[in-house]
C-alpha positions in Angstrom: 104.5 115.1 94.1 105.8 118.0 95.8 107.6 117.8 99.0 104.9 119.5 101.4 102.1 117.2 100.2 104.4 114.2 100.6 105.4 115.0 104.2 101.6 115.7 105.0 100.9 112.2 103.6 103.4 110.7 105.9 102.6 112.5 108.7 98.9 111.4 108.4 100.1 107.6 107.9 102.2 108.0 111.0 99.3 109.5 112.9 97.2 106.5 111.8 99.7 104.0 113.1 99.9 105.6 116.4 96.0 105.3 116.5 96.2 101.8 115.5 98.8 101.0 118.3 96.6 102.7 120.9 93.6 100.8 119.8 95.6 97.3 119.8 97.1 98.2 123.3 93.8 99.2 124.7 91.6 96.2 123.0 91.4 94.0 126.1 90.8 96.1 129.2 90.2 93.1 131.3 93.7 91.8 130.8 95.4 95.1 130.9 98.0 94.0 133.6 98.8 90.8 131.6 101.3 90.9 129.2 100.3 89.7 125.6 103.1 88.8 123.4 101.4 89.7 120.2 100.3 93.0 121.4 104.0 93.7 122.5 105.7 92.5 119.5 103.5 94.2 117.2 104.1 97.6 119.0 107.8 97.2 118.8 107.4 96.4 115.1 105.3 99.1 114.2 107.6 101.5 116.3 110.4 100.2 114.2 108.6 101.0 111.1 107.5 104.3 112.2 111.3 104.9 113.1 112.4 103.9 109.6 109.7 106.5 107.8 110.8 109.1 110.1 114.5 108.5 109.3 113.6 108.7 105.5 111.2 111.4 105.3 111.9 113.9 108.0 115.7 113.6 108.6 116.1 113.6 104.8 118.0 110.3 104.8 116.1 109.5 101.6 118.5 111.9 99.6 121.6 111.0 101.6 124.3 108.9 100.2 123.8 105.0 99.9 125.9 104.3 102.9 123.9 106.4 105.1 120.6 104.7 104.1 121.9 101.3 104.6 123.2 102.2 108.2 120.0 103.6 109.1 118.2 100.5 108.0 121.0 98.5 109.8 120.1 100.4 112.9 116.6 99.8 112.6 116.9 96.1 112.0 119.6 95.8 115.0 117.5 97.6 117.4 114.5 95.5 116.4 116.2 92.3 116.8 117.8 93.6 120.2 114.3 94.5 121.6 112.2 91.6 120.4 115.4 89.3 121.4 115.5 90.8 124.9 111.6 90.7 125.4 111.2 87.1 124.1 114.3 85.8 126.1 112.7 87.4 129.2 109.3 86.0 128.4 110.9 82.3 128.0 113.1 82.4 130.9 
């Protein structure tokens, strides 16, 4: 598969994920101001998945040395742990 076709497929997948996030976020209009843990957590996880895909496909980390690939993966995991940890710590407090 050539690079242009691959990037188009990735772009369509990222766009679909963004639309899915919008659909999930606006699913319950009645309780729009009430925080929902499942929706918030899924939005964070989807954003992290999108960040990893962007690292790999659009920032060309896929062809980078293994150390850089692992460091970007570690960044995604660490950022996710911090975001979800802060959200859940604040929710349980």
